[in-house]
GULUMVO-423841 format. One record per residue (C-alpha): x, y, z; residue in one letter; residue number from 1. Coordinates in steps of 0.5 Angstrom, whole numbers, padded with zeros to 4 digits. Example, Ala and Ser with C-alpha at 12.3 -4.5 7.8 and 13.67 -1.06 7.14 Angstrom:
<pts>
       X       Y       Z   resn   resi
    0025   -0009    0016      A      1
    0027   -0002    0014      S      2
</pts>
This chain:
<pts>
       X       Y       Z   resn   resi
   -0072   -0132   -0004      M      1
   -0066   -0129   -0002      A      2
   -0062   -0133   -0007      G      3
   -0067   -0130   -0012      A      4
   -0066   -0123   -0010      V      5
   -0058   -0124   -0010      V      6
   -0059   -0127   -0017      G      7
   -0063   -0121   -0019      G      8
   -0058   -0116   -0017      T      9
   -0053   -0119   -0020      V     10
   -0056   -0119   -0027      L     11
   -0058   -0111   -0026      I     12
   -0050   -0110   -0024      V     13
   -0048   -0114   -0030      G     14
   -0053   -0111   -0035      G     15
   -0050   -0104   -0032      A     16
   -0043   -0106   -0033      A     17
   -0044   -0108   -0040      G     18
   -0047   -0101   -0042      W     19
   -0042   -0097   -0038      L     20
   -0036   -0101   -0041      L     21
   -0035   -0096   -0047      S     22
   -0036   -0090   -0042      R     23
   -0031   -0087   -0038      N     24
   -0032   -0087   -0031      L     25
   -0028   -0083   -0026      P     26
   -0021   -0086   -0024      D     27
   -0023   -0089   -0017      I     28
   -0016   -0090   -0015      A     29
   -0015   -0083   -0014      A     30
   -0020   -0083   -0008      L     31
   -0014   -0085   -0004      R     32
   -0011   -0078   -0005      S     33
   -0018   -0075   -0006      Y     34
   -0018   -0068   -0002      Q     35
   -0025   -0066   -0001      P     36
   -0027   -0058   -0002      S     37
   -0025   -0054    0004      L     38
   -0026   -0047    0006      V     39
   -0021   -0042    0006      T     40
   -0021   -0038    0012      R     41
   -0020   -0031    0013      V     42
   -0017   -0028    0020      Y     43
   -0016   -0021    0023      S     44
   -0010   -0018    0026      D     45
   -0011   -0022    0032      D     46
   -0013   -0028    0029      N     47
   -0021   -0028    0029      R     48
   -0024   -0030    0023      Q     49
   -0028   -0025    0019      I     50
   -0029   -0029    0013      G     51
   -0029   -0035    0009      Q     52
   -0029   -0037    0001      F     53
   -0032   -0043   -0001      F     54
   -0036   -0047   -0005      V     55
   -0038   -0052    0000      E     56
   -0037   -0050    0007      R     57
   -0033   -0056    0010      R     58
   -0028   -0057    0016      V     59
   -0024   -0064    0015      L     60
   -0025   -0068    0021      T     61
   -0022   -0075    0022      P     62
   -0026   -0081    0024      L     63
   -0022   -0082    0030      S     64
   -0025   -0074    0032      K     65
   -0032   -0076    0030      I     66
   -0036   -0079    0037      P     67
   -0038   -0086    0036      P     68
   -0045   -0084    0038      R     69
   -0046   -0080    0032      L     70
   -0043   -0085    0027      I     71
   -0048   -0090    0030      Q     72
   -0053   -0085    0029      A     73
   -0051   -0084    0021      V     74
   -0051   -0092    0020      I     75
   -0057   -0093    0024      A     76
   -0061   -0089    0019      V     77
   -0057   -0089    0013      E     78
   -0054   -0096    0012      D     79
   -0055   -0101    0018      S     80
   -0052   -0106    0014      R     81
   -0046   -0102    0012      F     82
   -0040   -0106    0015      Y     83
   -0044   -0113    0013      R     84
   -0044   -0111    0005      H     85
   -0040   -0110   -0001      E     86
   -0042   -0103   -0003      G     87
   -0049   -0106   -0005      L     88
   -0055   -0108    0000      D     89
   -0059   -0113   -0004      P     90
   -0065   -0113    0001      I     91
   -0066   -0106    0001      R     92
   -0065   -0106   -0007      I     93
   -0071   -0111   -0007      A     94
   -0075   -0107   -0003      K     95
   -0074   -0101   -0007      A     96
   -0075   -0104   -0014      L     97
   -0082   -0107   -0011      F     98
   -0084   -0100   -0009      V     99
   -0082   -0097   -0016      D    100
   -0085   -0102   -0020      L    101
   -0092   -0102   -0016      I    102
   -0092   -0094   -0017      S    103
   -0089   -0094   -0024      L    104
   -0084   -0088   -0022      E    105
   -0077   -0088   -0018      M    106
   -0080   -0087   -0011      R    107
   -0076   -0091   -0006      E    108
   -0068   -0090   -0005      G    109
   -0064   -0096   -0003      A    110
   -0057   -0093   -0004      S    111
   -0052   -0095    0001      T    112
   -0047   -0090    0005      I    113
   -0042   -0092   -0001      T    114
   -0047   -0091   -0006      Q    115
   -0049   -0084   -0003      Q    116
   -0041   -0083   -0003      L    117
   -0041   -0085   -0010      A    118
   -0046   -0080   -0012      R    119
   -0044   -0074   -0008      S    120
   -0037   -0075   -0011      L    121
   -0038   -0077   -0018      F    122
   -0045   -0076   -0020      L    123
   -0052   -0072   -0021      T    124
   -0058   -0072   -0016      Q    125
   -0062   -0074   -0023      E    126
   -0067   -0080   -0021      K    127
   -0066   -0085   -0027      S    128
   -0064   -0092   -0028      L    129
   -0058   -0089   -0032      K    130
   -0055   -0085   -0026      R    131
   -0057   -0091   -0021      K    132
   -0053   -0096   -0026      A    133
   -0047   -0092   -0026      K    134
   -0048   -0091   -0018      E    135
   -0048   -0098   -0017      I    136
   -0042   -0100   -0021      L    137
   -0038   -0094   -0018      L    138
   -0040   -0096   -0011      A    139
   -0037   -0103   -0012      L    140
   -0030   -0100   -0015      K    141
   -0030   -0096   -0009      I    142
   -0031   -0102   -0004      E    143
   -0025   -0105   -0007      R    144
   -0020   -0099   -0007      V    145
   -0022   -0096    0000      L    146
   -0023   -0100    0007      S    147
   -0030   -0099    0011      K    148
   -0027   -0094    0016      D    149
   -0024   -0090    0010      E    150
   -0031   -0090    0006      I    151
   -0035   -0088    0013      L    152
   -0029   -0082    0014      E    153
   -0030   -0079    0007      M    154
   -0038   -0080    0007      Y    155
   -0038   -0076    0014      L    156
   -0034   -0070    0011      N    157
   -0037   -0070    0004      Q    158
   -0044   -0070    0005      I    159
   -0049   -0064    0005      Y    160
   -0053   -0063    0012      F    161
   -0056   -0056    0009      G    162
   -0055   -0049    0010      H    163
   -0049   -0049    0007      G    164
   -0046   -0054    0012      A    165
   -0042   -0060    0009      Y    166
   -0040   -0065    0013      G    167
   -0041   -0067    0021      V    168
   -0037   -0062    0024      Q    169
   -0039   -0056    0020      A    170
   -0046   -0058    0021      A    171
   -0045   -0058    0029      A    172
   -0042   -0051    0028      K    173
   -0048   -0049    0024      T    174
   -0054   -0052    0028      Y    175
   -0051   -0052    0035      F    176
   -0045   -0047    0035      S    177
   -0041   -0053    0038      R    178
   -0036   -0058    0035      D    179
   -0039   -0065    0033      A    180
   -0035   -0068    0039      A    181
   -0039   -0064    0044      D    182
   -0046   -0065    0042      L    183
   -0051   -0069    0046      T    184
   -0054   -0076    0044      L    185
   -0061   -0072    0042      A    186
   -0057   -0067    0038      E    187
   -0053   -0072    0034      M    188
   -0059   -0076    0032      A    189
   -0062   -0069    0029      F    190
   -0055   -0068    0025      V    191
   -0056   -0076    0023      A    192
   -0063   -0075    0020      G    193
   -0061   -0069    0016      L    194
   -0057   -0072    0010      P    195
   -0064   -0075    0007      K    196
   -0067   -0069    0005      A    197
   -0063   -0063    0009      P    198
   -0068   -0057    0006      S    199
   -0074   -0061    0008      N    200
   -0072   -0062    0015      Y    201
   -0069   -0055    0017      S    202
   -0071   -0054    0024      P    203
   -0071   -0046    0022      Y    204
   -0077   -0047    0017      F    205
   -0080   -0054    0019      Y    206
   -0079   -0055    0026      P    207
   -0084   -0061    0027      E    208
   -0081   -0065    0021      R    209
   -0074   -0064    0024      A    210
   -0077   -0067    0031      K    211
   -0080   -0072    0027      G    212
   -0074   -0074    0023      R    213
   -0070   -0074    0030      Q    214
   -0075   -0079    0033      G    215
   -0074   -0084    0027      V    216
   -0066   -0083    0028      V    217
   -0067   -0085    0035      L    218
   -0072   -0091    0034      R    219
   -0067   -0094    0029      R    220
   -0061   -0093    0034      M    221
   -0066   -0097    0039      L    222
   -0067   -0102    0034      D    223
   -0060   -0103    0032      E    224
   -0058   -0104    0039      G    225
   -0054   -0097    0039      F    226
   -0058   -0094    0045      V    227
   -0062   -0097    0051      T    228
   -0070   -0095    0052      E    229
   -0068   -0090    0057      P    230
   -0063   -0087    0053      E    231
   -0068   -0087    0047      F    232
   -0073   -0083    0052      R    233
   -0069   -0078    0055      Q    234
   -0066   -0076    0048      A    235
   -0073   -0076    0045      Y    236
   -0075   -0071    0050      Q    237
   -0069   -0067    0051      E    238
   -0071   -0060    0048      D    239
   -0066   -0058    0042      L    240
   -0063   -0051    0042      Y    241
   -0061   -0049    0035      F    242
   -0056   -0043    0034      A    243
   -0059   -0037    0031      K    244
   -0060   -0037    0024      F    245
   -0059   -0031    0020      Q    246
   -0055   -0030    0013      P    247
   -0048   -0028    0015      Q    248
   -0047   -0021    0015      E    249
   -0039   -0020    0014      E    250
   -0036   -0013    0017      I    251
   -0031   -0012    0012      A    252
   -0034   -0014    0005      P    253
   -0030   -0009    0001      Y    254
   -0024   -0011    0004      F    255
   -0026   -0019    0003      L    256
   -0027   -0018   -0004      E    257
   -0021   -0014   -0005      S    258
   -0017   -0020   -0002      L    259
   -0021   -0025   -0006      R    260
   -0019   -0022   -0012      Q    261
   -0011   -0021   -0010      Q    262
   -0011   -0029   -0008      L    263
   -0015   -0032   -0014      T    264
   -0010   -0028   -0018      A    265
   -0004   -0031   -0014      T    266
   -0006   -0038   -0013      Y    267
   -0012   -0039   -0017      G    268
   -0019   -0040   -0016      E    269
   -0019   -0048   -0015      E    270
   -0014   -0047   -0009      L    271
   -0018   -0041   -0006      V    272
   -0025   -0044   -0006      Y    273
   -0023   -0051   -0005      K    274
   -0016   -0051   -0002      G    275
   -0017   -0049    0006      G    276
   -0012   -0044    0006      L    277
   -0011   -0040    0012      N    278
   -0011   -0032    0010      V    279
   -0008   -0028    0016      Y    280
   -0010   -0020    0015      T    281
   -0008   -0014    0018      T    282
   -0015   -0012    0019      L    283
   -0017   -0010    0026      N    284
   -0024   -0012    0028      I    285
   -0026   -0006    0033      E    286
   -0023   -0001    0028      M    287
   -0027   -0004    0022      Q    288
   -0034   -0004    0026      K    289
   -0032    0004    0028      A    290
   -0031    0005    0020      A    291
   -0038    0002    0018      V    292
   -0042    0006    0023      E    293
   -0038    0012    0022      A    294
   -0039    0012    0015      V    295
   -0046    0010    0015      R    296
   -0049    0015    0020      D    297
   -0045    0020    0017      G    298
   -0048    0019    0010      L    299
   -0055    0018    0013      R    300
   -0054    0025    0016      A    301
   -0052    0028    0009      I    302
   -0057    0025    0006      D    303
   -0062    0028    0010      K    304
   -0059    0035    0009      R    305
   -0061    0033    0002      Q    306
   -0068    0033    0003      G    307
   -0074    0027    0004      Y    308
   -0075    0023   -0002      R    309
   -0082    0021    0001      G    310
   -0085    0015    0004      P    311
   -0083    0008    0001      L    312
   -0090    0007   -0001      G    313
   -0097    0005    0002      Q    314
   -0099   -0001    0006      G    315
   -0105   -0003    0010      P    316
   -0106    0000    0017      V    317
   -0105   -0005    0022      E    318
   -0110   -0005    0028      S    319
   -0107   -0001    0035      E    320
   -0111   -0006    0039      S    321
   -0104   -0008    0042      R    322
   -0103   -0001    0044      G    323
   -0096    0003    0044      P    324
   -0091   -0002    0046      G    325
   -0095   -0008    0046      A    326
   -0090   -0013    0044      S    327
   -0091   -0018    0038      G    328
   -0087   -0024    0036      R    329
   -0081   -0019    0034      S    330
   -0081   -0014    0039      A    331
   -0076   -0017    0044      P    332
   -0071   -0017    0039      T    333
   -0072   -0010    0038      L    334
   -0065   -0006    0040      Q    335
   -0064    0002    0040      V    336
   -0060    0004    0034      G    337
   -0064   -0001    0029      D    338
   -0067    0001    0023      I    339
   -0073   -0002    0021      L    340
   -0079   -0001    0016      E    341
   -0086    0001    0019      G    342
   -0093    0004    0017      T    343
   -0096    0010    0020      V    344
   -0102    0009    0023      V    345
   -0104    0015    0026      K    346
   -0101    0022    0025      V    347
   -0103    0028    0030      A    348
   -0099    0035    0030      A    349
   -0093    0033    0034      Q    350
   -0093    0026    0034      Q    351
   -0094    0020    0030      A    352
   -0096    0013    0031      T    353
   -0092    0008    0027      I    354
   -0093    0000    0027      S    355
   -0086   -0003    0027      V    356
   -0084   -0011    0028      A    357
   -0090   -0013    0032      G    358
   -0090   -0007    0036      T    359
   -0092    0000    0036      T    360
   -0088    0006    0037      G    361
   -0088    0014    0037      V    362
   -0085    0019    0032      L    363
   -0084    0026    0035      A    364
   -0084    0032    0030      L    365
   -0077    0034    0032      E    366
   -0075    0027    0030      D    367
   -0078    0028    0023      A    368
   -0077    0035    0022      A    369
   -0071    0035    0017      W    370
   -0077    0032    0012      A    371
   -0080    0039    0011      R    372
   -0075    0039    0005      K    373
   -0078    0035    0000      R    374
   -0075    0033   -0006      L    375
   -0079    0031   -0012      H    376
   -0078    0026   -0017      P    377
   -0076    0023   -0022      P    378
   -0069    0026   -0021      D    379
   -0070    0028   -0014      F    380
   -0065    0034   -0015      T    381
   -0070    0040   -0014      T    382
   -0074    0041   -0007      A    383
   -0079    0045   -0003      D    384
   -0079    0047    0004      I    385
   -0086    0045    0007      R    386
   -0089    0051    0010      P    387
   -0091    0049    0017      T    388
   -0088    0045    0022      A    389
   -0093    0039    0023      A    390
   -0093    0032    0022      L    391
   -0099    0032    0017      P    392
   -0095    0036    0013      E    393
   -0090    0031    0012      L    394
   -0093    0024    0014      L    395
   -0100    0021    0012      A    396
   -0103    0014    0015      V    397
   -0101    0008    0011      G    398
   -0094    0011    0009      D    399
   -0089    0006    0009      R    400
   -0083    0009    0012      V    401
   -0076    0007    0015      L    402
   -0075    0009    0022      V    403
   -0069    0008    0027      R    404
   -0071    0006    0035      I    405
   -0067    0012    0039      T    406
   -0070    0010    0046      R    407
   -0075    0006    0050      R    408
   -0080    0010    0053      E    409
   -0083    0009    0060      P    410
   -0089    0005    0058      N    411
   -0084    0001    0054      G    412
   -0086    0003    0047      A    413
   -0080    0005    0042      P    414
   -0078    0012    0041      A    415
   -0077    0013    0033      L    416
   -0074    0018    0029      A    417
   -0075    0018    0021      L    418
   -0070    0015    0017      E    419
   -0068    0014    0009      Q    420
   -0063    0010    0005      E    421
   -0058    0015    0003      P    422
   -0057    0015   -0004      V    423
   -0050    0019   -0003      V    424
   -0044    0015   -0003      E    425
   -0038    0015    0001      G    426
   -0031    0011    0003      A    427
   -0026    0010    0009      L    428
   -0019    0007    0009      I    429
   -0015    0007    0015      A    430
   -0007    0004    0016      L    431
   -0001    0004    0020      D    432
    0003    0009    0017      P    433
    0010    0005    0020      K    434
    0008   -0001    0017      T    435
    0002    0000    0011      G    436
   -0002   -0005    0015      A    437
   -0009   -0003    0013      I    438
   -0014   -0003    0019      K    439
   -0020   -0001    0016      S    440
   -0024   -0001    0009      M    441
   -0031    0001    0007      V    442
   -0032    0002    0000      G    443
   -0039    0005    0000      G    444
   -0045    0005    0004      Y    445
   -0048   -0002    0003      D    446
   -0044   -0008   -0001      F    447
   -0050   -0011   -0003      K    448
   -0052   -0005   -0006      R    449
   -0046   -0004   -0010      S    450
   -0040   -0008   -0010      E    451
   -0036   -0002   -0013      F    452
   -0030   -0001   -0008      N    453
   -0029    0007   -0008      R    454
   -0024    0006   -0003      A    455
   -0019    0003   -0008      L    456
   -0022    0004   -0015      S    457
   -0025    0011   -0015      A    458
   -0021    0016   -0018      R    459
   -0024    0023   -0016      R    460
   -0021    0030   -0015      Q    461
   -0019    0031   -0008      P    462
   -0019    0039   -0009      G    463
   -0015    0042   -0003      S    464
   -0014    0035    0000      A    465
   -0008    0035   -0005      F    466
   -0005    0041   -0002      K    467
   -0001    0038    0003      P    468
    0003    0035   -0003      I    469
    0005    0042   -0006      I    470
    0007    0045    0000      Y    471
    0011    0039    0002      A    472
    0015    0040   -0004      A    473
    0016    0047   -0003      A    474
    0019    0045    0004      I    475
    0023    0040    0001      D    476
    0026    0046   -0004      R    477
    0028    0050    0002      G    478
    0022    0055    0003      L    479
    0019    0055    0010      T    480
    0012    0056    0014      P    481
    0014    0063    0014      S    482
    0015    0064    0007      T    483
    0010    0070    0005      I    484
    0005    0069   -0001      L    485
    0001    0074   -0004      V    486
   -0006    0072   -0004      D    487
   -0008    0077   -0009      S    488
   -0012    0077   -0016      P    489
   -0008    0074   -0022      V    490
   -0010    0072   -0029      I    491
   -0006    0066   -0032      F    492
   -0006    0065   -0040      D    493
   -0005    0058   -0039      D    494
   -0002    0054   -0046      P    495
   -0004    0047   -0043      V    496
   -0011    0049   -0041      L    497
   -0012    0054   -0048      Q    498
   -0016    0059   -0044      K    499
   -0015    0065   -0039      I    500
   -0016    0062   -0032      W    501
   -0017    0066   -0026      K    502
   -0017    0062   -0019      P    503
   -0021    0065   -0014      T    504
   -0021    0063   -0006      N    505
   -0027    0059   -0003      Y    506
   -0030    0066    0000      E    507
   -0029    0070   -0006      D    508
   -0024    0075   -0003      R    509
   -0017    0076   -0003      F    510
   -0012    0076    0004      Y    511
   -0006    0080    0001      G    512
    0001    0077    0004      P    513
    0000    0071    0008      I    514
    0005    0066    0011      T    515
    0005    0059    0008      M    516
    0003    0056    0014      R    517
   -0004    0061    0014      E    518
   -0005    0059    0007      A    519
   -0005    0052    0008      L    520
   -0009    0052    0014      A    521
   -0014    0056    0011      F    522
   -0014    0053    0004      S    523
   -0012    0060    0000      R    524
   -0013    0057   -0007      N    525
   -0010    0063   -0010      V    526
   -0004    0063   -0006      A    527
   -0003    0056   -0007      T    528
   -0003    0057   -0015      V    529
    0003    0062   -0014      K    530
    0006    0057   -0010      L    531
    0006    0052   -0015      L    532
    0008    0057   -0020      E    533
    0014    0059   -0016      Q    534
    0017    0052   -0015      I    535
    0015    0049   -0022      G    536
    0009    0044   -0023      V    537
    0015    0039   -0025      S    538
    0018    0039   -0018      A    539
    0011    0038   -0015      A    540
    0009    0032   -0020      I    541
    0016    0029   -0018      D    542
    0015    0030   -0011      F    543
    0008    0027   -0011      A    544
    0011    0021   -0015      R    545
    0016    0020   -0009      R    546
    0011    0019   -0004      V    547
    0006    0015   -0008      G    548
    0002    0018   -0012      I    549
    0001    0014   -0019      A    550
   -0005    0017   -0022      S    551
   -0004    0021   -0028      P    552
   -0003    0028   -0026      L    553
   -0005    0035   -0030      A    554
    0002    0038   -0032      N    555
   -0001    0045   -0031      D    556
   -0002    0050   -0025      L    557
   -0009    0047   -0024      S    558
   -0006    0041   -0020      L    559
   -0005    0046   -0014      A    560
   -0013    0046   -0013      L    561
   -0013    0038   -0014      G    562
   -0016    0038   -0021      S    563
   -0013    0031   -0022      S    564
   -0017    0025   -0020      G    565
   -0013    0020   -0015      V    566
   -0015    0014   -0011      G    567
   -0017    0015   -0003      L    568
   -0012    0009   -0001      L    569
   -0007    0013   -0006      E    570
   -0008    0020   -0003      L    571
   -0008    0017    0004      T    572
   -0002    0013    0004      S    573
    0002    0019    0001      A    574
    0000    0023    0007      L    575
    0002    0017    0011      A    576
    0009    0018    0009      V    577
    0009    0025    0013      F    578
    0007    0021    0019      A    579
    0012    0016    0018      A    580
    0018    0021    0018      E    581
    0019    0021    0011      G    582
    0018    0013    0010      Q    583
    0014    0010    0005      R    584
    0011    0003    0005      V    585
    0006    0000    0001      E    586
    0000   -0001    0004      P    587
   -0002   -0008    0005      V    588
   -0008   -0012    0007      G    589
   -0004   -0019    0008      L    590
    0000   -0022    0014      R    591
    0001   -0029    0011      S    592
   -0002   -0035    0008      V    593
   -0002   -0042    0010      T    594
   -0004   -0048    0006      D    595
   -0009   -0053    0010      H    596
   -0003   -0057    0013      G    597
    0000   -0050    0016      G    598
    0005   -0049    0011      T    599
    0007   -0042    0010      V    600
    0006   -0040    0002      L    601
    0007   -0033    0003      A    602
    0009   -0028    0009      H    603
    0009   -0020    0008      Y    604
    0014   -0016    0012      E    605
    0014   -0008    0011      P    606
    0019   -0005    0007      S    607
    0020    0002    0009      P    608
    0024    0006    0004      A    609
    0026    0014    0006      P    610
    0023    0018    0000      V    611
    0023    0025    0004      V    612
    0027    0028    0009      S    613
    0025    0027    0017      R    614
    0025    0034    0017      E    615
    0021    0036    0011      T    616
    0016    0031    0014      A    617
    0016    0034    0021      Y    618
    0015    0041    0018      V    619
    0009    0039    0013      I    620
    0006    0035    0019      T    621
    0007    0041    0024      N    622
    0003    0046    0019      M    623
   -0002    0040    0018      L    624
   -0003    0041    0025      E    625
   -0004    0048    0025      G    626
   -0010    0046    0020      V    627
   -0013    0042    0026      V    628
   -0012    0047    0031      Q    629
   -0014    0053    0028      S    630
   -0016    0052    0020      G    631
   -0021    0048    0016      T    632
   -0020    0042    0020      G    633
   -0021    0045    0027      V    634
   -0027    0040    0028      R    635
   -0021    0034    0029      A    636
   -0019    0039    0035      K    637
   -0024    0035    0039      A    638
   -0020    0029    0039      L    639
   -0015    0032    0044      G    640
   -0009    0029    0042      R    641
   -0004    0031    0036      P    642
   -0007    0030    0029      I    643
   -0005    0033    0023      A    644
   -0010    0033    0016      G    645
   -0013    0037    0011      K    646
   -0020    0038    0008      T    647
   -0022    0038    0001      G    648
   -0028    0040   -0003      T    649
   -0028    0040   -0011      T    650
   -0032    0045   -0016      N    651
   -0040    0045   -0015      E    652
   -0039    0041   -0008      F    653
   -0038    0035   -0012      A    654
   -0033    0031   -0008      D    655
   -0032    0032    0000      A    656
   -0025    0030    0003      W    657
   -0021    0029    0009      F    658
   -0015    0026    0010      V    659
   -0011    0026    0016      G    660
   -0007    0022    0021      Y    661
   -0004    0021    0028      A    662
    0003    0018    0029      P    663
    0000    0011    0029      N    664
   -0006    0012    0025      L    665
   -0007    0015    0018      A    666
   -0014    0015    0015      A    667
   -0018    0018    0009      G    668
   -0025    0020    0008      V    669
   -0029    0021    0001      W    670
   -0036    0023    0000      V    671
   -0040    0024   -0006      G    672
   -0045    0022   -0011      F    673
   -0043    0017   -0016      D    674
   -0046    0021   -0022      D    675
   -0041    0027   -0019      R    676
   -0047    0031   -0018      R    677
   -0047    0036   -0013      S    678
   -0047    0035   -0005      L    679
   -0051    0042   -0004      G    680
   -0049    0049   -0003      D    681
   -0043    0049    0002      R    682
   -0043    0042    0003      E    683
   -0035    0042    0004      A    684
   -0030    0037    0006      G    685
   -0030    0041    0013      A    686
   -0038    0039    0014      S    687
   -0039    0033    0010      V    688
   -0032    0028    0010      A    689
   -0029    0031    0017      L    690
   -0035    0029    0022      P    691
   -0034    0022    0019      I    692
   -0027    0022    0020      W    693
   -0027    0025    0027      V    694
   -0033    0019    0029      A    695
   -0028    0014    0026      Y    696
   -0022    0016    0029      M    697
   -0025    0017    0036      K    698
   -0026    0010    0037      A    699
   -0020    0008    0033      A    700
   -0015    0012    0037      L    701
   -0018    0009    0043      S    702
   -0015    0003    0042      Q    703
   -0008    0006    0041      L    704
   -0003    0010    0046      P    705
   -0003    0018    0045      V    706
    0003    0020    0042      Q    707
    0007    0026    0040      A    708
    0010    0027    0033      F    709
    0017    0026    0034      P    710
    0022    0032    0033      I    711
    0028    0031    0029      P    712
    0034    0034    0031      N    713
    0035    0039    0025      D    714
    0029    0043    0027      I    715
    0030    0050    0030      V    716
    0024    0054    0033      F    717
    0025    0062    0032      V    718
    0020    0068    0034      K    719
    0018    0071    0027      V    720
    0014    0077    0025      D    721
    0007    0073    0023      P    722
    0006    0079    0018      K    723
    0013    0079    0015      T    724
    0015    0072    0016      G    725
    0022    0075    0018      L    726
    0025    0074    0025      R    727
    0021    0078    0030      A    728
    0024    0085    0032      A    729
    0025    0086    0040      P    730
    0018    0088    0043      G    731
    0014    0087    0036      G    732
    0009    0082    0034      P    733
    0012    0075    0034      S    734
    0010    0068    0034      S    735
    0014    0061    0035      V    736
    0015    0058    0028      E    737
    0019    0052    0026      I    738
    0025    0051    0021      F    739
    0029    0046    0018      I    740
    0036    0048    0021      R    741
    0040    0053    0016      N    742
    0033    0055    0013      T    743
    0031    0060    0018      E    744
    0030    0067    0017      P    745
    0036    0072    0019      T    746
    0033    0078    0017      T    747
    0030    0082    0023      V    748
    0023    0085    0021      T    749
    0023    0093    0022      R    750
    0020    0094    0028      P    751
    0013    0098    0028      P    752
    0014    0106    0029      A    753
    0011    0106    0036      S    754
    0017    0101    0038      V    755
    0022    0105    0035      R    756
    0020    0111    0038      R    757
    0020    0108    0045      F    758
    0027    0105    0044      H    759
    0030    0112    0042      Q    760
    0027    0115    0048      L    761
    0030    0110    0052      D    762
    0037    0112    0049      R    763
    0035    0119    0050      G    764
    0035    0121    0043      I    765
</pts>
C-alpha cells in the first residue's frame, strides 16, 4: 500500500514537473542570501520606540534563540515528520487526496513546513492543482538547497501569525508582550496553533476557538512525546493572559509621516519598508504628548466659542435600570478625560442623564452652557443664542452627543461635560534653538481626519508674528529700542499694490510718538509700516532670508503687517535664531540611521552658522521679552521664566499665531480654518494661539532648567526718557533701556519745566 502511495506521489510530481518545465520558477539558490521583510523602527531622542514602517511586522530571530519547546510545538501540529521527509510527506498527501476526491473540492491540506515556506515566499494562497504543483516542485528544490534547520529557521521567521505579526518573535510580542524565549508551554502551544488560520483563532475575536486550537497543539505534542501527560494537563489548564489588543495609536503621526517621506526619498521604499532600518530621531516623547494635548484641548475650546453644531444624531434610549454609576462591561475602563459618545436618556432644567459606555453619567447645566450659541447648517457660520439657560433648550432625549468625563461623583457616576469634534485646525512645532532638533510636531487636530501637515506644508499669513523680523532688521541697521516712531494716520499711494492704502491699528486709534519697544510690544501696525519704509523693504527681505525665511515675500510695505504667507516651522526656526544668539541651524528631525546590522548609514550633526550679530539677537530678544512682560503676549508671563515671543493676527481674524522661545526651546502655534474663514470677532493670536503655546511650554519647559538669555559684552544699559527716547534728564522721567555699544543716545532730553524751575531756585537764580 505504501509503495502505491509513493508511486502515486512520484507520478504527481513528475506530471507537475513536466507541466512546469517551460515556466520560469524562482531561483531557489537565492534563498541562501534571502533576507525576509523586516520592520524599520523609529526611536525618540532617548531611544524609545515611537513608530514603525513595515510591510510585514517581523523580528528576525535565529533558530538558536527560539525555545526548543516552541519549535517542537510547531513541528508537532504542522509537520511531525519534518526531519524524516525530503520536502513532501507521501502519507499526508494520500490522506488529503482521498478527502478531496470524496468531497470533490480542495478541502484537506497536506503541506509540509517546506511546502508552506515555498508558498509563503513565492506563491499565492489560491487553492488549485496548478498552485499545488508549483508548491511541490519548489519544496523539493528548497530541500536540495537548504538544511532542515535552515528551512525551519526561515519558516519560523517568515510565516504569518495574525494581527500583523510575522514570525514567532513578533507573535510573542503581539499576544503576550514578551520575547518568545520567555513564553510558557501553554503560550507556546497557542502561538504554534496560529499559522493554520490566524484570523480564525484570534483570542480577541474567537477565544473559544483559540483555546480549542491550543488543545489540539498540546495533544499533538503529547502524541509525539514532546511533553508528558502532567505537562499536557498543566499547560492546558493554565489561564492565558493576552496583551491588550488595540490599533497602535502613534503619538506623533505627522512627524513620522514627514520622516517616512524623507527616508523613502533617500533610501527607497524597499529598504525603508523591508530593510529593518533603525531610525533615531530628535523627538521628545513627553514634549510630544504635551503638544498633542495642548493643541487638542485648545482647539476644542476655540471650537466651543464658535458655537454648538447640534447632536450627532438620534438613537434609541437605553433603560436606566442600572441606575447612575452602574457599570456595564465597559465601565471599568472609563478614565477622567476620556471623550466618548453617549445618548441623552433624561433632561431636566439643571442636569441631564447620559448613557455612555455601559454606565450612566450626569451632565450639569454649567458643563453644557456653551451650547447656548447654536450654529445652523449647512455651513454652520451663522448662529443664534438660546434665550434661556436651561438644558431642555439645548438637549433632547435620544440625542447622541460627545461627552468628556470630568470626574467621578461620590456614588461612582461619571460627571460629564458636553463636547464636540472641532472643525477648526491648528499646528504646533517646537525645536532646540541651538541644534535645530525638532522636539514636537503636531500638524493638525487628527491625523486620521486629515494627513495634511500644517506645521510643515501650510503657508499662511503670519500677521504681526512677522514683525520681529522687521524690528530686528532695523536694529541690525543701527536703530535702537528707544528710536521714536510716529504712530499717526498715513496714506500710501502704493505703485506695487496699485491702490491707495491706509494702514490702521488693531484698536482703530493712533498713539502718536512712541518708541520702537512700545510699538513692538503692543503691535502698532502704523508705526511698523513707517519703520519698514524707513529701513527699506529690500533690507527687511534680505534680513528675512538670512534668518531662514525662504517663502516668497511681498516687495511692498504690506510686508510690515505679515501679508506674505510663511510656514510655521519656517517662522519658528527664523525667530529661534535670536534665541541661539544669532546662530542659524537648519531644523532636523533625524539623529542617525543604521541598517539592520547596526552599520551607520547617516549621522546628523548640527552645523550652526552666524547670520546675525549676538548683540542684534539679544536686543530683539529683550524687546520680545517686553511683549510678554507687558504687551500682547502677557499671558506667557505666567510661565515664570525668561520668555520672548510675538502674537500674530490676520485680517478678518482668519489666522492666529504665537511664536516664542526660551533660551533652550522655541515653539510656534498656528490656528485657523483650512478654508480661511474667520475664527470670529476678536479671536486674535493672544486669545487663540497663545493659550495653546503656554499650555505646551508649561509642560515642555518643566523638563529643562530655567535659563536667562545671555547678555553680550557690547550691550550697555542707559536711562532714557520714555517719551523722547533720549538720555533722561536728571530728576525727569526715566526707564532703563538697552543698546548696542555706540548706538546709545548722547543727547539729554530737555527736562520738564517744573524740574528746570527747581534747579534754577536751587542755584539762586
